[in-house]
Every structure is written in C-alpha cells, then in structure tokens.
C-alpha positions in Angstrom: 17.0 -63.1 17.1 17.7 -61.7 13.5 19.4 -63.4 11.1 23.8 -63.8 10.8 25.4 -61.0 10.6 29.3 -60.0 10.3 31.8 -58.6 13.0 34.6 -57.7 13.0 37.6 -60.5 13.0 39.3 -60.6 16.5 42.4 -58.7 14.7 39.7 -56.0 14.0 38.1 -55.7 17.3 42.4 -54.8 18.6 42.0 -52.6 16.5 39.1 -50.6 17.9 40.6 -50.6 21.4 43.5 -49.8 20.7 42.6 -46.5 19.5 41.0 -45.2 22.6 43.9 -45.9 24.6 44.8 -42.2 25.6 48.3 -41.2 24.8 50.9 -41.5 27.7 48.6 -44.1 29.5 50.8 -47.4 30.7 48.8 -50.5 30.3 48.4 -54.3 31.1 47.3 -56.2 28.2 45.4 -59.5 28.8 46.0 -63.6 27.2 44.3 -63.8 24.2 42.1 -61.8 22.4 43.7 -58.3 24.4 47.2 -59.2 23.8 46.7 -58.5 19.5 46.3 -54.4 20.7 50.2 -54.6 20.8 50.5 -54.5 17.9 47.7 -51.6 16.7 49.7 -49.0 18.8 49.1 -45.5 16.5 52.3 -44.2 15.6 51.5 -40.5 17.2 50.9 -42.5 20.5 53.6 -43.0 23.4 52.2 -46.1 24.9 53.6 -48.3 27.6 52.5 -51.9 27.8 53.2 -54.0 31.4 52.8 -58.0 31.6 52.9 -59.8 35.7 56.4 -61.6 35.1 58.2 -58.3 35.0 58.5 -55.7 31.5 57.9 -52.7 31.3 57.8 -51.7 27.9 56.3 -55.2 25.7 56.0 -54.8 22.1 54.1 -57.0 19.5 54.8 -60.6 18.7 58.2 -61.7 17.0 58.3 -63.4 13.5 58.5 -66.7 13.9 61.6 -68.1 14.9 63.2 -64.7 15.3 61.7 -64.4 19.2 64.0 -65.0 23.1 63.0 -68.3 24.6 63.0 -66.9 27.9 61.8 -63.0 27.1 57.7 -64.4 26.8 54.8 -63.1 28.8 51.9 -63.9 30.8 50.7 -66.0 29.1 53.5 -68.1 27.7 54.3 -66.2 24.5 57.5 -65.2 23.1 56.8 -60.5 22.8 59.5 -58.0 22.0 60.6 -54.7 23.5 60.1 -52.0 23.1 63.2 -49.1 23.2 63.8 -48.4 26.7 61.8 -51.2 28.3 62.7 -52.0 31.8 63.2 -55.5 33.2 62.1 -56.6 36.6 61.3 -58.9 39.6 57.3 -60.1 39.5 56.7 -59.2 42.6 58.3 -55.1 42.1 55.2 -55.5 38.9 52.3 -57.0 40.8 53.1 -53.5 43.7 52.9 -52.2 40.1 49.6 -53.3 39.7 48.5 -53.0 42.8 50.1 -49.5 43.8 46.9 -48.1 41.8 49.9 -47.2 39.4 48.1 -49.3 36.3 46.5 -47.3 33.7 44.3 -50.0 32.0 44.3 -53.5 32.0 42.4 -55.2 29.3 40.7 -58.3 29.2 38.8 -61.3 27.7 36.0 -62.6 29.4 33.9 -65.0 30.2 31.2 -63.0 30.9 30.5 -59.6 31.7 27.4 -58.5 33.7 25.3 -54.8 33.2 26.8 -53.1 36.2 30.4 -54.2 35.4 30.8 -58.3 37.6 33.3 -59.4 36.1 33.9 -62.9 35.3 36.6 -64.7 33.0 38.8 -67.5 34.7 36.8 -69.9 35.6 33.3 -71.8 34.1 33.4 -73.3 38.0 33.1 -76.9 36.4 35.3 -79.1 37.6 38.7 -79.4 36.7 38.6 -75.8 36.1 41.1 -73.4 36.9 42.0 -73.3 40.6 42.3 -70.3 40.6 42.4 -66.6 39.8 45.6 -65.4 40.0 46.4 -62.1 38.6 44.3 -61.4 37.0 41.6 -60.7 39.9 44.9 -57.4 41.2 43.8 -56.2 37.5 41.2 -55.3 37.6 41.0 -54.2 41.4 44.3 -51.8 41.1 44.1 -50.3 37.9 42.6 -46.3 36.9 39.7 -48.4 34.0 39.2 -51.8 32.9 38.3 -53.1 29.3 37.2 -56.2 28.1 37.5 -57.8 24.0 35.4 -60.7 24.0 33.2 -62.1 21.5 30.0 -61.1 22.0 28.2 -64.9 22.0 30.3 -68.4 22.6 30.3 -70.9 19.6 27.6 -71.5 21.2 25.4 -68.7 20.7 24.8 -68.3 24.3 25.5 -64.2 25.2 28.2 -63.2 26.8 26.7 -59.3 27.8 24.5 -61.0 30.8 22.3 -59.0 33.4 24.1 -61.2 36.4 27.0 -63.0 36.1 27.0 -67.7 36.0 30.5 -68.3 36.5 32.3 -67.5 39.3 33.7 -63.3 39.4 36.8 -62.4 38.6 36.5 -58.8 40.6 33.2 -56.7 41.1 31.7 -53.4 39.0 35.2 -53.1 36.9 34.9 -52.8 33.8 34.3 -49.8 32.2 34.0 -50.3 28.6 33.4 -53.7 26.2 34.4 -54.0 23.0 33.3 -56.9 20.8 32.6 -58.2 17.0 28.6 -56.0 17.3 29.5 -53.3 18.8 31.5 -50.8 22.0 30.3 -51.1 24.0 30.0 -48.9 27.9 28.9 -50.1 31.4 27.1 -46.9 33.3 25.5 -46.7 35.7 21.5 -47.5 33.8 23.4 -50.8 32.1 25.3 -51.4 29.0 25.2 -48.4 26.5 26.4 -49.2 22.9 29.3 -46.0 21.7 29.5 -47.3 18.3 28.8 -49.7 15.6 30.7 -51.6 12.9 29.4 -50.9 9.7 27.0 -53.7 8.9 25.4 -53.6 11.8 22.8 -53.1 13.6 21.6 -52.2 17.2 18.9 -54.5 17.0 21.4 -57.4 15.9 23.5 -56.7 19.2 20.2 -56.6 21.4 18.9 -59.7 20.2 22.5 -61.4 21.1 22.0 -59.5 24.7 21.2 -60.9 27.3 20.7 -57.6 29.0 18.6 -54.1 28.0 20.9 -52.5 25.7 20.7 -48.7 26.2 21.4 -47.3 22.4 24.1 -43.6 23.2 25.6 -43.4 19.7 25.1 -39.8 18.8 21.9 -38.8 17.2 
C-alpha cells in the first residue's frame, strides 16, 4: 500500500454526494454519515427527504436545545421539517418504499462487493444486531442505491471487496459509492472510479481496494 493520503471528511463526503442527487428526487437517508446530506441539499433543487418512521419532507438536524424530542428519524436523532412536510404511519412509510415510490436510498456500509452486493447491518459475530430490519426494504424497493462510507476501516482493512464476508443486506443493489478517497460506480465491469478529490491519485485508491478497479474518469 502506498503512503499516507488525506481524503475527504465525512461532511465533505456528504456534500459531494448531495451534488449528484437530481432535482425532484424523493430520497431516504440512512443512519450515520448519510444523514449529513440533509445539510447540503443545493438551494436550487427540490429534494424531498423521507424517513422510515413516518415523515416526508425532513430537514436537517436542529441546533442543540432547539429540537422537538418527539420529532426524530429512524436513528432516534432529532430532525426538523421543511414546508409542506407530511406525517404518516410507519406502515404507510414502508408501503412507499416497497411500492417503488422512492428514487434513491443512501446508506452506510460495512462492505460493498464488486458486483454491488451490500453488507451494512451485521458483522455476524455473537451479540451482533439480530435482524436486518428496514435496510432490506430500502435497498430493494428504491430506484437507485448510493453508499457513503470510509474507504477502509480504522484498522486499514478495505471496505470495497471482491466478495462480501458479512451477511448481505441486498445482492447486487449498489449503484454508486462515495468514500473519503473516491466516487466509484458499480458496473457490469466491477468498480469504476469516476471522480477523485484533490490530492488523491488513482493508485492511492487502488492500493486500498480489495477488488479490481478501473479508472473511468474523462481523459
């Protein structure tokens, strides 16, 4: 592996992903880093954020001490609402997901395989989370799936792999990955780098990816 490389912060990853969400999209943001996208929705786009526990029109997290303790997302974090927001039963929320009414789901990951398999809910170890929960619906019922994640674990182990070793959330579901080191499309040919942040080279990314990687950036 090549030497140390400085990539994007988690806020910068979220900002970069927000740039690619099309105007008019209905989007579910997963727990963790994906939640930060709510802070970076471009002003010139109308993007409607959905949460599984029954809200359409979510806004960013409130300032400390200014939130409503009963207005929370699926990760039990306080959120705000945007003008025109609607509340509904959780069963209706999942009917929206399963019915194909959401354009995009943005999730975190433990591993992503070169064929688009996603593992993001359990390491499979004793005492791990006992069930996949709503993530299974979110990756199978939407039109596209983006992943936001660090490129490697804190121990330096690649998260982008040839084949997932953890229990799957969904097979072949990931379309695009945003990490601190690259934006990567999942294609029929495997992982393809489509964008790199300043100071990061293709070889830096390839050295930290446990699967073949193709440079698909414009010449």
